[in-house]
N, C-alpha and C positions, 0 to 999 in steps of 0.2 A: 914189202907186203902191205904196209900201211898206206903207201901211196896208191897202190892198186885198189885197195878197199875204198879210199876216198874218191877216186875217179869213178868207180862203179856206182857209188852212192849219188854222186853228182849227176851221172848219166841217167840213173833211175829216176831222180827227181825231175830232170829235164823232160824225160818221156812222160812221167806222171802228170806234169802240169803243162805240157805242150798243147797247142791248138791243132786240131785235126781238120783238114780240108778235103772235101770230096768234089772233084771237078773244079777245084780252085787252088792256086798255089799261094794265095794270101788269105788264109782263114782269119776271120775277125772274132770268132767265138771259140769255145772249147770244141764244138762241132759245127762246122760251116759247110752246108750242102748247097752247091750251085746246080740246081736241076730238080727233077721230080723225085719225091721220096714218099715212103709209107712207113709208119710206125704202128705196130700191132701188139696187143697184149691180151692174153686170156686169163681171167680170174676163175679158175675151175671151181673154187669153193662157193663163189657167188653166182656162177653160171653167166658171167658177163664178158663181153668182148669190147675192148677199147681200140679205137682206130683213129689215126690222124694221117691224112693224106694231103700232100701238096703236089700239084701237077699242072702242066700246061697241055690242054687238049690240042693236039696237033691239027685236028680238023677245024675246030672253031677258033683256035688261037687265043683262047681266053684262060688266063691263069686262074686256078681254083684251089681253095683250101677247104677241106671237109674234116670235121671232128664228130665222132659219134661214140655213144655207149649203148650197147644193145644186148639182148638176150639170145642173139644168133649172129654167127659170123657174117651172114649175108643180111644187110640192112633191109632189103626188100622182103625177106622172109621172117623178120623179127616181129614179134607181137608186142614188145615193149622196148622203147628206145628214146634217147635224146639225141638231137642232131643239129649241128650248125654248119651251114655252107655259105661261103663268101666267094664271090667272083666279081669281075669288073662291073660296077654299076648296079649290083644286085646282091641280095642276101636272103637267107631262109633259116628260120629257127623252128624246130618242130619237136613236140613231146607226145609220146603215145604210150598208152597202156592197153590192157585187154578190153577196156570198155569205152575209151574215148581217145580223140586225137585233137591237138591244138597246134596251129601252125601260124607263124608270122612271116609274111613274104613282103619284101620291099624292093622296089626299083627306084631310080632317080625320079622323084615327083609322084610316085604311086606306092601306096601301102595297102596291104590286106591282112586282116586277122580272121582266121576261121577256126571255129571249135565245133567238133562233131562227136556225138555219142551214138550208141546203138538205137536211140529213139528220137533224137532231135539234133538240130544244128543251128548255130548262130554265126553271123558274119559281119564284119565291118570293113568297108572299102573306102578309099579316098584317093583323089588324084588332083594335083594342082597344075597339070599340063593340059595342052589343047585349048580349044576355044570354049569349052564348057566344063570348067572345073566342078567336081562333085564330091560329096560324101554320102555313103549309103550304109544303112544298118538294117539287118533283117534277122528274123527268127522263124523257125518252122519245125514241123515234125517230119520224120523220115516217112511216115505213112501218108503224108500229104498235109496241106494247109500251110500258109505262109503269110507273114505280115512284114511289110517293108516301109521304111521311111527314107526318102532321098532328098537331099538339097543340092541344087546346082544353080549355076549362074543364069541359066535361061528361064527355068520354070519356078525357081524358088524352092518351096517345100512341097513334096508330093508323098501321099500316103497310099499304099496299095495293100489289099488283103485278098488272098486266094483261098478258095475252099479246098477240101481234101482231095478233089480231083485235079487241082491245079488251075481251075478256071478263075479268072479275076472277078471277084464279087464286088469289090469296092475300090475305086480309084479317085482320090480327091487331090486336086492341086490347089494349094493355098494361095491367096492373093499376095502379091509382092508390094502392093501399096497399102498405106494406112487408112483405116476407116475413120468415120467421124463419131462423135458422141451419140450413143443410143442405137448405132447400127449393129447388126449381127452378120456373121458369115453364113451364106446359104448358096445353094445352087440357083442359077438364074431361073426362078419360077418352075424348076423341074420337080415334079411331085412323084414320079414313078421310077426314075433311074437313080442308081447309086454311083454313077460315073460322071465326072465333069469337073469344071473349074469353079472353085468357090469364089464368091464375090461378096464385097460388103454391100448389104442391102438394108433399106429402111424396113421396119416391121410391117408397115402398111403395104409394101410391095410384095410381101410373101404370104399374106393372109389368104391362101388358096386352100379350099377344102374339097375333098373328093366325096361325092355322094355314093350310096350303096350301089347305084346302077352304073358307076364309073364316070359320071359327068363331073366336071370340075367347076367350082364357083369361087370368085374372088369376093372377099368380105370387105366392105367399106363402111364408113360412118359419116353422117352428115353433120352440119353445124349444130344441130340440137341433140346430138348423141344417139340418133336412131341408126341401127345397123341395117344394111341392105346387102344383097348379093347380086352378082352379075355373072353369066356364064363365060368361061374362058376355055381355051384349048388346053387339054391335058398333055403335058410334055413327058 
């Protein structure tokens, strides 16, 4: 009877501490799953749903791992959640509550961070791939109006501001070369438009005044300090 008891105990311990394999005959961990799987748990007291899914999309052929905590069993219907998704060459991390959403999306060589509330949104983008690497930052209101700063290898730094209807009001492209002492950045003699490429200019080159009747005059000074004006074309 003692021998039977000892054998039963040894068998129980072996079962208790054995490794379990699903779709594999050589499990490497306590639970080793070779294939798609889903683990779900519902915390009824907190009203939360926990989900971990590992699968290979048979159509795209891309292995994917998703982890989420949400207040709904369906993530698309949830109003509050945290989500992490990882696939080949890409990833996504998102956090949402009833008032706002923040998301970090990244691919090889490209990254985007977006934050949006019920009234406004901000975004940061960057790419190191292609012939024109860039970084971009923008902020705006849901009702309209946007300000954006972008740097890229082709144009350098560019600033754009849109009004509430979405029309570009201001677009400045900053110079990529260095100016000299005493110069300032200005549009090339342009006195009416707020769109153009900024250039380094001497102050004497941009002393252009507009008269009440719309005519434009350039102000100059002679060797004895007397100011004079000459008509120029208003741009």
